[in-house]
C-alpha positions as CSV (number, residue, x, y, z in Angstrom):
1,M,23.4,95.7,142.3
2,T,26.4,94.8,144.4
3,T,29.8,94.0,143.1
4,P,31.5,90.8,144.2
5,S,33.9,91.3,147.1
6,N,37.6,90.9,146.6
7,E,38.1,89.6,150.1
8,P,38.8,86.0,149.1
9,N,41.5,87.2,146.7
10,K,43.1,89.4,149.4
11,K,43.2,86.4,151.8
12,Q,44.8,84.2,149.1
13,D,47.3,86.9,148.3
14,E,48.2,87.4,152.0
15,G,48.5,83.7,152.4
16,G,50.7,83.5,149.3
17,L,52.8,86.4,150.5
18,K,53.3,84.8,153.9
19,D,54.3,81.5,152.3
20,K,56.8,83.3,150.0
21,F,58.2,85.3,153.0
22,K,58.6,82.1,155.0
23,Q,60.4,80.4,152.1
24,S,62.7,83.3,151.6
25,V,63.6,83.4,155.3
26,E,64.2,79.7,155.3
27,S,66.5,79.9,152.2
28,F,68.3,82.9,153.8
29,K,68.9,80.8,157.0
30,K,70.3,78.0,154.9
31,N,72.8,80.2,153.2
32,E,76.3,79.1,154.3
33,R,77.7,82.7,154.5
34,V,74.8,83.8,156.7
35,E,75.3,80.8,158.9
36,E,79.0,81.6,159.3
37,I,78.2,85.2,160.3
38,Y,75.6,84.0,162.8
39,N,78.0,81.5,164.3
40,Y,80.7,84.1,164.6
41,A,78.3,86.6,166.1
42,S,77.0,84.2,168.7
43,N,80.5,83.0,169.7
44,N,82.0,86.5,169.8
45,Q,79.3,88.6,171.3
46,R,81.6,91.2,172.8
47,D,83.3,91.9,169.4
48,T,80.0,91.8,167.6
49,I,78.5,94.5,169.9
50,A,81.7,96.5,169.4
51,Y,81.3,96.3,165.6
52,V,77.7,97.4,165.8
53,V,78.5,100.3,168.2
54,L,81.4,101.4,166.0
55,L,79.3,101.3,162.9
56,V,76.5,103.2,164.6
57,G,79.1,105.8,165.8
58,L,80.5,106.2,162.3
59,I,77.0,106.6,160.7
60,L,76.1,109.1,163.4
61,M,79.3,111.0,162.8
62,L,78.5,111.3,159.1
63,F,74.7,111.8,159.1
64,G,73.3,112.4,162.5
65,S,75.0,113.8,165.6
66,P,78.8,114.0,165.1
67,Y,79.4,114.6,168.8
68,F,77.6,111.5,170.0
69,G,79.0,109.4,167.1
70,A,82.6,110.5,167.9
71,T,82.0,109.7,171.6
72,L,80.8,106.2,170.7
73,V,83.8,105.6,168.4
74,G,86.1,107.0,171.1
75,V,84.7,104.7,173.8
76,I,85.2,101.6,171.6
77,F,88.7,102.8,170.8
78,G,89.4,103.3,174.5
79,L,88.1,99.9,175.5
80,Y,90.1,98.0,172.9
81,F,93.4,100.0,173.3
82,S,93.2,100.9,177.0
83,I,96.3,98.9,178.0
84,E,98.4,100.5,175.2
85,I,97.2,104.0,176.0
86,A,97.7,103.6,179.8
87,T,101.2,102.1,179.2
88,F,102.1,105.0,177.0
89,F,101.1,107.6,179.6
90,K,102.7,105.6,182.4
91,N,106.0,105.2,180.5
92,Y,106.0,108.6,178.7
93,K,109.5,109.5,179.7
94,E,110.9,106.2,178.2
95,Y,109.0,107.0,174.9
96,V,110.6,110.4,174.8
97,D,114.0,109.0,175.4
98,R,113.5,106.3,172.7
99,F,111.8,108.5,170.0
100,G,113.7,111.7,170.7
101,Q,112.4,115.0,171.8
102,V,111.6,116.3,168.4
103,R,109.4,113.3,167.4
104,S,107.7,113.5,170.9
105,I,106.9,117.1,170.4
106,I,105.4,116.4,166.9
107,L,103.4,113.6,168.4
108,G,102.1,115.8,171.2
109,G,101.2,118.6,168.8
110,S,99.4,116.2,166.5
111,L,97.4,114.7,169.3
112,L,96.6,118.2,170.5
113,A,95.3,119.2,167.0
114,L,93.2,116.0,166.9
115,L,91.8,116.8,170.4
116,I,90.8,120.3,169.2
117,A,89.3,119.0,166.0
118,C,87.4,116.1,167.6
119,P,87.2,116.5,171.3
120,F,84.4,114.0,171.9
121,F,86.4,111.2,170.5
122,F,89.1,111.9,173.1
123,I,86.6,112.3,175.8
124,G,85.0,108.9,175.0
125,A,88.4,107.2,174.9
126,A,89.5,108.9,178.1
127,V,86.4,107.8,180.0
128,A,86.8,104.2,178.7
129,V,90.5,104.1,179.6
130,A,89.8,105.6,183.1
131,L,87.0,103.1,183.8
132,R,89.1,100.2,182.6
133,E,92.1,101.3,184.7
134,F,89.8,101.8,187.7
135,I,88.3,98.3,187.4
136,R,91.8,96.8,186.9
137,A,93.1,98.6,190.0
138,E,90.1,97.3,192.0
139,K,90.7,93.7,190.9
140,G,94.4,93.7,191.4
């Protein structure tokens, strides 16, 4: 004696699950907050990519490869602050005169300590700043 097959029930369950999934996706799309985030992401693609890379870098620093994560965070930092960093190094003598020698030595020592503690952050930032300055020099 054969037992009745459960295949019709499985197909009904799968169809019901597909319908429920489609309904939840549609309700998720209609959510105003999700729509605002989507509009921001589509209008600010560069910033959105930077947020994602920064988040991935931070997660990698904590749970995966700290060197690769720090490099990603350093690259994003370098890209977003390349003008300020380059200006600081170009006008270093003016900063020393304005801040004073003691504060400048403390700043230099602190930056050196951070470089020793997290070299890949600085390497990523230096590469990004150098590339940005090279591109800027080629254009102008």
